[in-house]
N, CA and C atoms as an extended XYZ file, in Angstrom:
291
Properties=species:S:1:pos:R:3:atomname:S:1:resname:S:1:resid:I:1 pbc="F F F"
N         0.999       -1.145        0.048 N   MET     1
C        -0.059       -0.017        0.072 CA  MET     1
C         0.822        1.164        0.040 C   MET     1
N         2.000        1.119        0.744 N   VAL     2
C         2.938        2.422        0.755 CA  VAL     2
C         3.319        2.662       -0.640 C   VAL     2
N         3.695        1.711       -1.600 N   LEU     3
C         4.114        2.114       -2.864 CA  LEU     3
C         3.146        2.397       -3.672 C   LEU     3
N         1.960        1.790       -3.398 N   MET     4
C         0.604        2.407       -4.268 CA  MET     4
C         0.382        3.682       -4.025 C   MET     4
N         0.400        4.184       -2.699 N   SER     5
C         0.342        5.414       -2.483 CA  SER     5
C         1.152        6.299       -3.075 C   SER     5
N         2.299        6.054       -3.403 N   LYS     6
C         3.282        6.876       -3.902 CA  LYS     6
C         2.834        6.965       -5.495 C   LYS     6
N         2.388        6.000       -5.947 N   LEU     7
C         2.048        5.745       -7.374 CA  LEU     7
C         0.728        6.630       -7.724 C   LEU     7
N        -0.266        6.197       -6.907 N   ILE     8
C        -1.640        6.757       -7.009 CA  ILE     8
C        -2.061        7.042       -5.697 C   ILE     8
N        -1.946        8.187       -5.215 N   PRO     9
C        -2.467        8.731       -3.789 CA  PRO     9
C        -3.939        8.675       -3.599 C   PRO     9
N        -4.477        8.841       -4.569 N   GLU    10
C        -6.080        9.198       -4.502 CA  GLU    10
C        -6.753        7.859       -4.115 C   GLU    10
N        -5.812        6.770       -4.517 N   TRP    11
C        -6.384        5.198       -4.441 CA  TRP    11
C        -6.618        4.973       -2.702 C   TRP    11
N        -5.661        5.700       -1.969 N   ILE    12
C        -5.696        5.202       -0.530 CA  ILE    12
C        -6.964        5.531        0.117 C   ILE    12
N        -7.799        6.693        0.063 N   PRO    13
C        -8.980        6.776        0.632 CA  PRO    13
C       -10.238        5.705        0.109 C   PRO    13
N        -9.956        5.227       -1.274 N   ARG    14
C       -10.911        4.376       -1.716 CA  ARG    14
C       -10.648        2.993       -0.908 C   ARG    14
N        -9.353        2.895       -0.579 N   GLN    15
C        -9.290        1.504       -0.144 CA  GLN    15
C        -9.766        1.534        1.322 C   GLN    15
N        -9.542        2.702        2.043 N   ALA    16
C       -10.221        2.644        3.403 CA  ALA    16
C       -11.738        2.542        3.229 C   ALA    16
N       -12.466        3.208        2.324 N   GLN    17
C       -13.787        3.157        2.246 CA  GLN    17
C       -14.296        1.756        1.762 C   GLN    17
N       -13.560        1.087        0.936 N   GLU    18
C       -13.912       -0.534        0.967 CA  GLU    18
C       -13.919       -1.114        1.827 C   GLU    18
N       -12.754       -1.035        2.768 N   ARG    19
C       -12.475       -1.864        4.079 CA  ARG    19
C       -13.744       -1.467        5.043 C   ARG    19
N       -14.139       -0.243        5.272 N   LYS    20
C       -15.217        0.199        5.912 CA  LYS    20
C       -16.576       -0.398        5.383 C   LYS    20
N       -16.618       -0.379        4.122 N   PHE    21
C       -17.829       -1.104        3.322 CA  PHE    21
C       -17.854       -2.606        3.882 C   PHE    21
N       -16.824       -3.113        3.732 N   ILE    22
C       -16.957       -4.706        3.987 CA  ILE    22
C       -16.772       -4.917        5.766 C   ILE    22
N       -16.068       -4.358        6.497 N   MET    23
C       -16.146       -4.705        7.856 CA  MET    23
C       -17.330       -4.204        8.653 C   MET    23
N       -17.791       -2.957        7.904 N   GLU    24
C       -18.715       -2.087        9.048 CA  GLU    24
C       -20.251       -2.049        8.382 C   GLU    24
N       -20.159       -1.764        7.157 N   ASP    25
C       -21.598       -1.558        6.535 CA  ASP    25
C       -22.410       -2.658        6.253 C   ASP    25
N       -21.483       -3.835        5.663 N   LEU    26
C       -22.240       -5.005        5.360 CA  LEU    26
C       -22.530       -5.863        6.806 C   LEU    26
N       -23.759       -6.295        7.038 N   LYS    27
C       -24.040       -6.692        8.298 CA  LYS    27
C       -24.191       -8.027        8.328 C   LYS    27
N       -24.405       -8.953        7.311 N   HIS    28
C       -24.917      -10.215        7.245 CA  HIS    28
C       -23.907      -11.279        7.625 C   HIS    28
N       -22.587      -11.009        7.519 N   ILE    29
C       -21.496      -11.799        8.103 CA  ILE    29
C       -20.693      -11.149        9.383 C   ILE    29
N       -20.670      -11.832       10.699 N   PRO    30
C       -20.166      -11.238       11.724 CA  PRO    30
C       -18.592      -10.781       11.232 C   PRO    30
N       -18.146       -9.690       11.769 N   PRO    31
C       -16.734       -9.147       11.570 CA  PRO    31
C       -15.592      -10.432       11.845 C   PRO    31
N       -15.872      -11.241       12.691 N   LYS    32
C       -15.010      -12.157       13.047 CA  LYS    32
C       -14.877      -13.151       11.994 C   LYS    32
N       -15.868      -13.478       11.232 N   TYR    33
C       -15.818      -14.382       10.006 CA  TYR    33
C       -15.298      -13.809        8.965 C   TYR    33
N       -15.432      -12.611        8.826 N   LYS    34
C       -15.018      -11.736        7.637 CA  LYS    34
C       -13.326      -11.896        7.868 C   LYS    34
N       -12.957      -11.737        9.181 N   HIS    35
C       -11.476      -11.858        9.184 CA  HIS    35
C       -10.920      -12.991        9.178 C   HIS    35
N       -11.608      -14.111        9.160 N   LEU    36
C       -11.258      -15.323        9.063 CA  LEU    36
C       -11.271      -15.845        7.459 C   LEU    36
N       -12.319      -15.169        6.771 N   ILE    37
C       -12.323      -15.259        5.542 CA  ILE    37
C       -11.086      -14.870        4.659 C   ILE    37
N       -10.804      -13.571        5.179 N   MET    38
C        -9.666      -12.931        4.631 CA  MET    38
C        -8.348      -13.841        4.756 C   MET    38
N        -8.276      -14.212        6.096 N   ILE    39
C        -6.944      -15.010        6.362 CA  ILE    39
C        -6.958      -16.220        5.289 C   ILE    39
N        -7.860      -16.886        5.271 N   ALA    40
C        -8.000      -18.150        4.507 CA  ALA    40
C        -8.080      -17.857        2.805 C   ALA    40
N        -8.451      -16.751        2.503 N   ALA    41
C        -8.233      -16.342        0.885 CA  ALA    41
C        -6.886      -16.033        0.688 C   ALA    41
N        -6.246      -15.233        1.544 N   SER    42
C        -4.758      -14.839        1.489 CA  SER    42
C        -3.909      -15.986        1.629 C   SER    42
N        -4.224      -16.758        2.381 N   ALA    43
C        -3.402      -18.030        2.437 CA  ALA    43
C        -3.541      -18.985        1.205 C   ALA    43
N        -4.708      -19.128        0.691 N   ALA    44
C        -4.978      -19.809       -0.295 CA  ALA    44
C        -4.461      -19.574       -1.644 C   ALA    44
N        -4.159      -18.119       -1.682 N   VAL    45
C        -3.519      -17.604       -3.006 CA  VAL    45
C        -2.261      -17.483       -2.828 C   VAL    45
N        -1.430      -17.650       -1.593 N   GLY    46
C        -0.138      -17.796       -1.213 CA  GLY    46
C         0.567      -16.509       -1.121 C   GLY    46
N        -0.314      -15.472       -0.437 N   CYS    47
C         0.264      -13.988       -0.425 CA  CYS    47
C         0.666      -14.002        1.234 C   CYS    47
N         1.973      -14.281        1.397 N   HIS    48
C         2.519      -14.058        2.850 CA  HIS    48
C         2.374      -12.876        3.552 C   HIS    48
N         2.546      -11.859        2.887 N   LEU    49
C         2.482      -10.434        3.314 CA  LEU    49
C         0.744      -10.089        3.926 C   LEU    49
N        -0.030      -10.360        2.938 N   CYS    50
C        -1.327      -10.344        3.134 CA  CYS    50
C        -1.980      -11.332        4.534 C   CYS    50
N        -1.418      -12.505        4.402 N   THR    51
C        -1.930      -13.520        5.415 CA  THR    51
C        -1.490      -13.161        6.509 C   THR    51
N        -0.117      -12.520        6.795 N   GLU    52
C         0.257      -12.155        7.983 CA  GLU    52
C        -0.424      -10.892        8.521 C   GLU    52
N        -0.494       -9.942        7.475 N   THR    53
C        -1.354       -8.605        7.782 CA  THR    53
C        -2.819       -9.148        8.388 C   THR    53
N        -3.392       -9.815        7.737 N   PHE    54
C        -4.947      -10.398        8.061 CA  PHE    54
C        -4.929      -11.096        9.543 C   PHE    54
N        -3.730      -11.883        9.747 N   ILE    55
C        -3.782      -12.637       10.974 CA  ILE    55
C        -3.660      -11.464       12.084 C   ILE    55
N        -2.777      -10.599       12.020 N   LYS    56
C        -2.459       -9.436       12.869 CA  LYS    56
C        -3.880       -8.660       13.118 C   LYS    56
N        -4.685       -8.460       12.273 N   LEU    57
C        -5.710       -7.498       12.284 CA  LEU    57
C        -6.782       -8.473       12.830 C   LEU    57
N        -6.972       -9.724       12.518 N   ALA    58
C        -7.844      -10.397       13.216 CA  ALA    58
C        -7.533      -10.631       14.790 C   ALA    58
N        -6.353      -10.756       14.998 N   ASP    59
C        -5.883      -10.955       16.544 CA  ASP    59
C        -6.200       -9.509       17.484 C   ASP    59
N        -5.980       -8.477       16.698 N   ARG    60
C        -6.348       -7.061       17.267 CA  ARG    60
C        -7.769       -7.142       17.520 C   ARG    60
N        -8.631       -7.734       16.529 N   ALA    61
C       -10.128       -7.559       16.698 CA  ALA    61
C       -10.711       -8.696       17.629 C   ALA    61
N        -9.694       -9.560       18.226 N   GLY    62
C       -10.160      -10.368       19.216 CA  GLY    62
C       -10.763      -11.898       18.792 C   GLY    62
N       -10.200      -12.064       17.488 N   VAL    63
C       -10.310      -13.350       17.073 CA  VAL    63
C        -9.045      -14.337       17.774 C   VAL    63
N        -9.548      -15.578       18.233 N   THR    64
C        -8.759      -15.990       19.072 CA  THR    64
C        -7.627      -16.827       18.001 C   THR    64
N        -6.352      -17.328       18.906 N   LYS    65
C        -5.311      -17.767       17.805 CA  LYS    65
C        -5.940      -19.160       17.503 C   LYS    65
N        -6.706      -19.956       18.355 N   GLU    66
C        -7.298      -21.154       17.819 CA  GLU    66
C        -8.289      -20.963       16.570 C   GLU    66
N        -9.042      -20.028       16.667 N   GLU    67
C        -9.848      -19.824       15.443 CA  GLU    67
C        -9.046      -19.288       14.297 C   GLU    67
N        -8.017      -18.595       14.358 N   ILE    68
C        -7.125      -18.352       13.323 CA  ILE    68
C        -6.559      -19.790       12.615 C   ILE    68
N        -5.983      -20.297       13.544 N   ALA    69
C        -5.196      -21.654       13.206 CA  ALA    69
C        -6.219      -22.521       12.612 C   ALA    69
N        -7.389      -22.710       12.872 N   GLU    70
C        -8.454      -23.520       12.239 CA  GLU    70
C        -8.981      -23.000       10.971 C   GLU    70
N        -8.852      -21.928       10.760 N   ALA    71
C        -9.014      -21.182        9.461 CA  ALA    71
C        -8.252      -21.619        8.732 C   ALA    71
N        -6.796      -21.779        9.081 N   ILE    72
C        -5.811      -21.937        8.302 CA  ILE    72
C        -5.865      -23.607        7.773 C   ILE    72
N        -6.236      -24.430        8.878 N   LEU    73
C        -6.178      -25.787        8.523 CA  LEU    73
C        -7.359      -26.078        7.703 C   LEU    73
N        -8.494      -25.378        7.732 N   ALA    74
C        -9.742      -25.541        6.778 CA  ALA    74
C        -9.045      -25.028        5.627 C   ALA    74
N        -8.158      -24.140        5.341 N   THR    75
C        -7.890      -23.685        3.870 CA  THR    75
C        -7.048      -24.817        3.278 C   THR    75
N        -6.295      -25.182        4.129 N   ARG    76
C        -5.271      -26.537        3.920 CA  ARG    76
C        -6.112      -27.635        3.362 C   ARG    76
N        -7.187      -27.918        3.877 N   PHE    77
C        -7.960      -29.032        3.595 CA  PHE    77
C        -8.640      -28.509        2.136 C   PHE    77
N        -9.349      -27.569        2.111 N   ALA    78
C        -9.815      -27.072        0.776 CA  ALA    78
C        -9.085      -27.005       -0.343 C   ALA    78
N        -7.444      -26.656       -0.293 N   LEU    79
C        -6.641      -26.804       -1.078 CA  LEU    79
C        -6.072      -28.157       -1.521 C   LEU    79
N        -6.379      -29.008       -0.602 N   ALA    80
C        -5.810      -30.327       -0.862 CA  ALA    80
C        -6.837      -30.865       -1.733 C   ALA    80
N        -8.218      -30.645       -1.218 N   SER    81
C        -9.154      -31.318       -2.130 CA  SER    81
C        -9.118      -30.856       -3.760 C   SER    81
N        -8.796      -29.563       -3.679 N   THR    82
C        -8.714      -29.116       -5.142 CA  THR    82
C        -7.601      -29.848       -6.054 C   THR    82
N        -6.660      -30.260       -5.198 N   THR    83
C        -5.522      -30.886       -5.899 CA  THR    83
C        -5.888      -32.173       -6.490 C   THR    83
N        -6.968      -32.888       -5.840 N   PHE    84
C        -7.327      -34.152       -6.529 CA  PHE    84
C        -8.303      -33.618       -7.655 C   PHE    84
N        -9.258      -32.699       -7.318 N   ALA    85
C       -10.121      -32.327       -8.366 CA  ALA    85
C        -9.369      -31.847       -9.789 C   ALA    85
N        -8.353      -31.139       -9.566 N   THR    86
C        -7.350      -30.523      -10.656 CA  THR    86
C        -7.125      -31.720      -11.412 C   THR    86
N        -6.507      -32.907      -10.883 N   ALA    87
C        -5.946      -33.839      -11.479 CA  ALA    87
C        -6.683      -35.090      -11.970 C   ALA    87
N        -7.969      -34.802      -11.923 N   ILE    88
C        -9.022      -35.969      -12.311 CA  ILE    88
C        -8.734      -36.343      -13.793 C   ILE    88
N        -8.776      -35.663      -14.585 N   GLU    89
C        -8.651      -36.118      -16.210 CA  GLU    89
C        -7.255      -36.834      -16.293 C   GLU    89
N        -6.243      -36.476      -15.768 N   GLY    90
C        -4.916      -37.002      -15.568 CA  GLY    90
C        -4.995      -38.398      -15.126 C   GLY    90
N        -5.494      -38.564      -13.822 N   MET    91
C        -5.608      -39.925      -13.229 CA  MET    91
C        -6.539      -40.586      -14.050 C   MET    91
N        -7.613      -40.121      -14.575 N   ASP    92
C        -8.503      -40.936      -15.169 CA  ASP    92
C        -7.837      -41.442      -16.619 C   ASP    92
N        -7.064      -40.858      -17.257 N   TYR    93
C        -6.021      -41.134      -18.422 CA  TYR    93
C        -4.989      -42.411      -17.875 C   TYR    93
N        -4.714      -42.171      -16.675 N   LEU    94
C        -3.643      -43.283      -16.255 CA  LEU    94
C        -4.539      -44.606      -15.987 C   LEU    94
N        -5.713      -44.459      -15.339 N   VAL    95
C        -6.285      -45.545      -15.209 CA  VAL    95
C        -6.826      -46.323      -16.141 C   VAL    95
N        -7.281      -45.641      -17.217 N   LYS    96
C        -7.672      -46.128      -18.449 CA  LYS    96
C        -6.433      -46.719      -19.393 C   LYS    96
N        -5.476      -46.380      -19.073 N   LYS    97
C        -4.382      -46.623      -20.122 CA  LYS    97
C        -3.858      -48.258      -19.842 C   LYS    97
């Protein structure tokens, strides 16, 4: 964000507005779950900096370390499942060969 603020400074208020919109204005999902979703999404796409940032924000918001760890384990399980789904055609080829 620091680098982006130097390139396009007018983006920073927009980012803050979007965060407020997601975390405060939308009311259907409790903030704790939104924090856990952000941790899971950033871990799933492999963004180390984002994952660390979202973990720290969640911790400061009162999400427990156990809840955070469970979200990471759930993400791991989901990604492991997609590994099999991604390889179905290849495995089918090998089985039929």
